[in-house]
C-alpha positions in Angstrom: 7.4 -4.0 -16.4 10.0 -2.8 -13.6 10.2 -4.0 -10.0 7.7 -3.1 -7.8 9.1 -0.5 -5.6 6.1 -0.4 -3.0 6.7 -2.8 0.5 4.5 -3.3 2.8 3.8 -0.9 5.8 4.6 2.0 3.4 2.1 5.1 3.3 0.7 6.2 -0.3 -1.8 8.1 -1.6 -4.2 7.1 -4.1 -3.7 9.5 -7.4 -6.8 8.1 -9.6 -9.9 6.3 -8.9 -12.9 7.0 -6.4 -10.7 7.4 -3.7 -8.3 9.7 -5.3 -6.6 11.6 -2.7 -6.9 9.4 0.4 -4.0 8.0 2.3 -3.3 5.0 4.1 -0.7 2.7 4.8 -0.2 -0.8 2.8 -1.4 -4.0 4.3 -0.3 -6.4 1.8 1.0 -6.9 -1.9 -0.5 -8.7 -4.7 2.9 -8.7 -7.0 1.4 -11.4 -9.5 -1.5 -8.8 -10.2 0.6 -5.5 -9.7 -2.0 -4.8 -6.9 -1.9 -3.7 -3.2 -4.5 -3.7 -0.4 -4.7 -0.3 1.4 -5.7 0.5 4.6 -9.5 2.1 4.2 -9.3 2.9 1.0 -11.3 1.1 -1.9 -13.4 0.2 0.4 -16.3 -2.8 -0.8 -19.3 -4.7 0.7 -19.6 -8.2 1.4 -22.3 -10.5 2.6 -20.6 -12.6 5.2 -22.3 -16.0 6.6 -23.0 -16.5 10.4 -20.2 -19.1 11.5 -21.0 -19.9 15.3 -17.3 -21.8 15.5 -15.7 -19.0 14.7 -17.6 -16.4 16.3 -18.5 -14.8 13.3 -21.9 -12.9 13.2 -23.3 -12.9 10.1 -24.5 -9.8 7.6 -23.2 -6.9 5.9 -19.4 -6.2 6.2 -17.1 -4.0 4.8 -13.5 -4.2 3.7 -10.6 -3.5 1.5 -9.9 -4.4 -2.2 -7.3 -4.4 -4.0 -5.9 -1.5 -5.7 -3.7 -1.5 -8.8 0.3 -0.5 -8.3 -0.5 2.4 -10.4 -3.2 4.3 -8.9 -1.0 4.5 -5.8 2.4 6.9 -5.4 4.5 6.4 -2.1 4.5 9.2 0.2 8.0 10.1 1.7 8.7 11.0 5.1 8.1 14.9 4.9 4.9 14.1 3.4 5.3 14.6 0.0 4.1 12.1 -3.2 7.2 10.9 -5.0 8.4 8.2 -7.3 10.7 5.5 -5.9 14.4 5.0 -7.0 17.3 2.6 -5.6 20.9 2.5 -4.9 23.3 1.2 -3.4 24.9 2.7 0.0 28.2 0.7 1.2 27.0 -3.2 0.8 23.0 -2.2 0.7 20.6 -1.3 -1.5 18.1 1.6 -0.5 15.4 2.9 -1.7 15.1 7.1 -1.7 12.7 9.2 -2.7 13.4 11.0 -6.1 11.4 14.4 -5.0 13.5 15.2 -2.4 16.6 12.1 -2.7 16.4 11.3 1.1 16.2 7.4 1.7 13.4 5.9 2.5 13.1 3.9 6.0 11.8 0.8 6.0 9.4 0.3 8.8 8.7 -3.4 9.0 11.9 -5.0 10.2 11.8 -7.9 12.6 
């Protein structure tokens, strides 16, 4: 399989499944399982035990579950769903939008 072209902090749209059409920011990429964790998408309920040391109340909490990478599509700067390509500009490898041809800016540079 080709490499994963979606990175952390990218905005993606779900194209298949129960949350089809929702958009969110990628919180985590799990490369071993080809899955991504997207903010406010694929919410599941989890039973949590109380833990006074960590100041956690017990009950039923909602959290994001991983979604397969094939079920999401990157959203470019113009707000359109797009496939991702890579090209070399100068001495850097840059991701670009196949729909518009414009480069995709990396949001998380530290």
